[in-house]
ROLUM-293619 format. One line per 10 residues: number of its first residue (from 1); their letters; for each residue x, y, z of C-alpha. Coordinates in nm, 4 decimals, decimal comma, always signed. Layout:
N
NUM> a> X Y Z  ...
//
This chain:
265
1> mdeivkdktd> +17,1646 -6,2332 -1,4627  +16,9090 -6,4329 -1,2670  +16,6093 -6,5887 -1,4325  +16,2950 -6,3986 -1,3435  +16,0441 -6,5254 -1,0913  +15,7079 -6,4198 -1,2305  +15,4310 -6,2609 -1,0308  +15,1121 -6,0801 -1,1248  +15,1793 -5,7484 -0,9520  +15,0962 -5,4515 -1,1756
11> cvvtvrdvsl> +15,0504 -5,6730 -1,4821  +14,9253 -5,5005 -1,7966  +14,9020 -5,8198 -2,0034  +14,8942 -6,1800 -1,8898  +14,9413 -6,4724 -2,1283  +14,8158 -6,7953 -1,9728  +14,9156 -7,1327 -2,1178  +14,8737 -7,0119 -2,4767  +14,9206 -7,2478 -2,7696  +14,8422 -7,1829 -3,1341
21> rysgekgdvt> +14,8012 -7,4362 -3,4123  +14,7108 -7,3865 -3,7752  +14,6712 -7,6017 -4,0861  +14,9580 -7,5852 -4,3343  +15,0327 -7,7541 -4,6662  +15,1959 -8,0464 -4,4837  +14,9320 -8,0782 -4,2130  +14,8763 -7,9140 -3,8766  +15,1534 -7,6889 -3,7435  +15,2031 -7,5919 -3,3786
31> alqhinlnik> +15,3400 -7,2369 -3,3836  +15,3298 -7,1714 -3,0070  +15,3174 -7,4164 -2,7190  +15,2265 -7,3443 -2,3552  +15,3356 -6,9801 -2,3397  +15,3035 -6,8177 -1,9981  +15,4038 -6,4552 -1,9613  +15,3225 -6,1675 -1,7268  +15,4013 -5,8226 -1,8654  +15,4274 -5,5551 -1,5981
41> egeficvlgp> +15,3521 -5,1856 -1,6207  +15,6474 -4,9916 -1,7637  +15,8553 -5,2920 -1,8714  +16,0520 -5,2882 -2,1955  +16,0484 -5,6490 -2,3144  +16,2510 -5,7673 -2,6144  +16,1821 -6,1090 -2,7648  +16,4549 -6,3084 -2,9404  +16,4552 -6,6477 -3,1063  +16,5330 -6,8319 -3,4287
51> sgcgkstllk> +16,3334 -6,7545 -3,7435  +15,9920 -6,9177 -3,7430  +15,9801 -6,9598 -3,3658  +15,6499 -6,7781 -3,3275  +15,7673 -6,4357 -3,2051  +15,5362 -6,2456 -3,4385  +15,2540 -6,4895 -3,3693  +15,2808 -6,4132 -2,9981  +15,2758 -6,0394 -3,0705  +14,9640 -6,0807 -3,2870
61> iiagflqpse> +14,7870 -6,2682 -3,0075  +14,8681 -5,9907 -2,7590  +14,7602 -5,7299 -3,0162  +14,4311 -5,9129 -3,0672  +14,4892 -5,9973 -3,4356  +14,4908 -6,3726 -3,3623  +14,3068 -6,5874 -3,1102  +14,4999 -6,8752 -2,9488  +14,3969 -7,2366 -3,0015  +14,4333 -7,2923 -2,6287
71> geaamdnspi> +14,4825 -7,0650 -2,3295  +14,4135 -6,6955 -2,3041  +14,5743 -6,3542 -2,3376  +14,4243 -6,0859 -2,1141  +14,4775 -5,7157 -2,0556  +14,3948 -5,5900 -1,7072  +14,2360 -5,9328 -1,6474  +13,9921 -5,8889 -1,9396  +14,0319 -6,1348 -2,2310  +14,1855 -5,9842 -2,5446
81> sgpdwhrgvv> +13,9245 -6,0482 -2,8137  +14,0412 -5,8106 -3,0875  +14,2596 -5,5092 -3,1709  +14,2328 -5,2108 -2,9367  +14,3942 -4,8649 -2,9310  +14,5196 -4,9446 -2,5794  +14,7707 -5,1752 -2,7544  +14,9365 -4,9799 -3,0363  +15,1332 -5,1732 -3,3002  +15,4387 -5,0583 -3,4986
91> fqsptlypwl> +15,5320 -5,2935 -3,7840  +15,8577 -5,3352 -3,9761  +15,6962 -5,1726 -4,2809  +15,5511 -4,8329 -4,1877  +15,1708 -4,8373 -4,2049  +15,1071 -4,4842 -4,3276  +14,8308 -4,3732 -4,5635  +15,0176 -4,2553 -4,8753  +14,7536 -3,9929 -4,9613  +14,7820 -3,8235 -4,6196
101> nvhdnvafgl> +15,0658 -3,6013 -4,5000  +15,2550 -3,6641 -4,1749  +15,0227 -3,4468 -3,9662  +14,7068 -3,6132 -4,0962  +14,8540 -3,9628 -4,0634  +14,9389 -3,8990 -3,6984  +14,5995 -3,7356 -3,6339  +14,3979 -4,0110 -3,8024  +14,3270 -4,2223 -3,4920  +14,2207 -3,9206 -3,2884
111> kmrkfskgei> +13,9774 -3,8177 -3,5637  +13,8261 -4,1668 -3,5649  +13,7831 -4,1398 -3,1867  +13,5991 -3,8064 -3,2290  +13,8489 -3,5855 -3,0460  +13,7898 -3,2126 -3,0840  +13,9901 -3,0178 -3,3431  +14,1782 -2,8383 -3,0668  +14,2747 -3,1632 -2,8920  +14,3771 -3,3214 -3,2209
121> keltdkyiel> +14,6079 -3,0324 -3,3090  +14,7601 -3,0154 -2,9603  +14,8294 -3,3888 -2,9336  +14,9420 -3,4296 -3,2940  +15,1881 -3,1407 -3,2673  +15,3180 -3,2794 -2,9362  +15,3952 -3,6260 -3,0700  +15,5350 -3,5073 -3,4026  +15,7796 -3,3015 -3,1972  +15,8516 -3,5960 -2,9657
131> vglngfekhk> +15,9647 -3,8146 -3,2588  +16,1671 -3,5331 -3,4150  +15,9584 -3,4615 -3,7252  +15,9038 -3,0882 -3,6718  +15,8979 -2,9152 -4,0086  +15,7829 -3,2284 -4,1940  +15,4145 -3,2078 -4,1011  +15,3043 -3,1409 -4,4601  +15,5248 -3,4049 -4,6216  +15,3690 -3,7149 -4,7753
141> pyelsggmkq> +15,5148 -4,0586 -4,6868  +15,6898 -4,0907 -5,0261  +15,8886 -3,7757 -4,9418  +16,0319 -3,9298 -4,6235  +16,3323 -4,1544 -4,5595  +16,2823 -4,4988 -4,4060  +16,3727 -4,3771 -4,0593  +16,1385 -4,0786 -4,0877  +15,8522 -4,3039 -4,1948  +15,9067 -4,5153 -3,8842
151> raslarvlvn> +15,9130 -4,2002 -3,6703  +15,5772 -4,1020 -3,8198  +15,4398 -4,4531 -3,7590  +15,5586 -4,4351 -3,3988  +15,3958 -4,0932 -3,3487  +15,0741 -4,2313 -3,4962  +15,0699 -4,4974 -3,2252  +15,1886 -4,2745 -2,9391  +14,9325 -4,0002 -3,0015  +14,6572 -4,2389 -2,8872
161> kprmilmdep> +14,8352 -4,2787 -2,5507  +14,8192 -4,6593 -2,5482  +14,8965 -4,8579 -2,2338  +15,1265 -5,0799 -2,4373  +15,3307 -5,0494 -2,7580  +15,3918 -5,3647 -2,9618  +15,6774 -5,3447 -3,2127  +15,7441 -5,6184 -3,4703  +16,1061 -5,5758 -3,5864  +16,0453 -5,2036 -3,6408
171> fgaldaltrq> +16,4067 -5,1230 -3,7296  +16,4895 -5,4351 -3,9326  +16,4777 -5,2641 -4,2721  +16,6875 -4,9625 -4,1694  +17,0592 -4,9049 -4,2257  +17,2899 -4,9460 -3,9250  +17,3234 -4,5755 -3,8368  +16,9508 -4,5022 -3,8736  +16,8743 -4,8124 -3,6717  +17,0945 -4,6978 -3,3833
181> nmqtlirtiw> +16,9371 -4,3509 -3,3973  +16,5904 -4,5097 -3,3810  +16,6971 -4,7215 -3,0834  +16,8083 -4,4040 -2,9062  +16,4757 -4,2397 -2,9927  +16,2585 -4,5248 -2,8656  +16,4646 -4,5508 -2,5453  +16,4220 -4,1771 -2,4841  +16,0479 -4,1914 -2,5560  +16,0065 -4,4915 -2,3256
191> tktkntvfli> +16,1744 -4,3078 -2,0385  +15,9476 -4,0047 -2,0965  +15,6126 -4,1765 -2,1559  +15,6563 -4,4768 -1,9213  +15,4787 -4,6938 -2,1796  +15,5001 -5,0708 -2,1589  +15,6895 -5,1910 -2,4681  +15,6992 -5,5381 -2,6281  +15,9538 -5,5470 -2,9126  +16,0503 -5,8357 -3,1403
201> thdvdealal> +16,3993 -5,8398 -3,2874  +16,6567 -6,0745 -3,4403  +16,9394 -5,8557 -3,3093  +17,0824 -5,9570 -2,9689  +17,2630 -5,6231 -2,9304  +16,9412 -5,4339 -3,0023  +16,7590 -5,6374 -2,7359  +17,0289 -5,5782 -2,4756  +17,0509 -5,2079 -2,5614  +16,6778 -5,1527 -2,5047
211> atrvivmssr> +16,5230 -5,4140 -2,2796  +16,4565 -5,4369 -1,9101  +16,3718 -5,8025 -1,9765  +16,4898 -6,0250 -2,2629  +16,2821 -6,3301 -2,3535  +16,4442 -6,6079 -2,5571  +16,2174 -6,8466 -2,7472  +16,2818 -7,1946 -2,8800  +16,2520 -7,3104 -3,2378  +15,9040 -7,4228 -3,3455
221> pgriikefnt> +15,6897 -7,5004 -3,1593  +15,7752 -7,1736 -2,9888  +15,8245 -7,1890 -2,6128  +15,9863 -6,9447 -2,3721  +16,3089 -7,1151 -2,2704  +16,4844 -6,8398 -2,0757  +16,4334 -6,4853 -1,9507  +16,6927 -6,2306 -1,8429  +16,6546 -5,9222 -1,6252  +16,8672 -5,6565 -1,7950
231> dftyhilgvs> +16,9521 -5,2968 -1,7104  +17,1981 -5,2011 -1,9853  +16,9460 -4,9557 -2,1304  +16,9726 -4,7494 -1,8114  +17,3545 -4,7529 -1,8345  +17,3392 -4,6408 -2,1978  +17,1338 -4,3375 -2,0930  +17,4330 -4,2216 -1,8878  +17,7200 -4,3321 -2,1127  +17,7716 -4,4144 -2,4782
241> heearytpey> +17,6243 -4,7277 -2,6299  +17,9711 -4,8641 -2,6987  +18,0874 -4,8175 -2,3380  +17,7905 -5,0161 -2,2058  +17,8205 -5,2776 -2,4783  +18,1755 -5,3869 -2,4042  +18,1469 -5,4445 -2,0308  +18,2192 -5,8027 -1,9134  +17,8605 -5,8375 -1,7864  +17,7169 -5,7359 -2,1233
251> mnvreeilki> +17,9424 -5,9732 -2,3146  +17,8612 -6,2650 -2,0821  +17,4852 -6,2197 -2,1215  +17,5224 -6,1699 -2,4973  +17,7239 -6,4915 -2,5299  +17,4734 -6,6893 -2,3235  +17,1792 -6,5690 -2,5351  +17,3620 -6,6478 -2,8600  +17,4442 -6,9985 -2,7365  +17,0773 -7,0609 -2,6560
261> insqs> +16,9590 -6,9329 -2,9942  +17,2270 -7,1202 -3,1895  +17,1419 -7,4427 -3,0060  +16,7878 -7,4117 -3,1424  +16,8937 -7,3790 -3,5056
//
C-alpha cells in the first residue's frame, strides 16, 4: 500500500499542525505533537497506536471537547471551538440515559433541536430499525446487552444526521462475536449513510476490516508516522471476513502495521 499524498479536496475536517500539552504530576506532558491531517468526505479512518499515544486526545480535539495548545482543527474551514451535532461521538461505554427507554434515548437530540413530533417519530423509528433494535423501543438500557446498548448509542448519534461520526474504541468492551457483528453493522451503515467515520481502536484486524485509511501513531508525544490506503472493507462486503483477512496483501499490511506499533513500545 502506498503512503497517502494529502490534499484538501472535499475535506470535512482539517487538522493543522496541532500540538497539545498539559500539566501532570511530574511536570508538563506533550500528548500530541505537530499533527497534520485532512479528513475527506465519506472516508472511514481508523487510528492505531500504542497505549497513551494520544489517539483519544486527537478525537476529543476534533469533537471539540479539547482545544489544542498549538495549531487548529477546523470543519469546513471554520475553527472547531466546541462540541457540535455535526460531529457525533460514540464512546466505548454507551452514553444512554438510564431513566429513558431506547426510543426516547434515540429521540433526545431531536427533541433538544425542536423537531416536530412527527419528524421525531419518523427519524427515530428509521434509525432504530437501521441498527437492528426493532421491538426494543420500550426497553430501558439496563434491559439491554452490551452490543444492544452500543446499537442504541449509535442510533442516537445517527438520528441527528451528522457529517462525521467519531468513535472511541466503541467495541472494546464487547465479546469477540458481538464485536464482529458490530463491525459488520457499522460497515453496512457506513455504506448506506455515506458518513465520514473516524474510529480509534487497538485492534489491527478491526482497523483493516473497516477502514479506507489506517493512521498509525507514535508513542507519546503522539505523531502520525504512517498512513495506509486500504480497501479490504470493500472486499469483505462481497466475501466473508475470513476470506479477505487471509489474503497475502492483507497479511503484509497487517505485519507492517504491527512492526511499526511494536517498535514504538
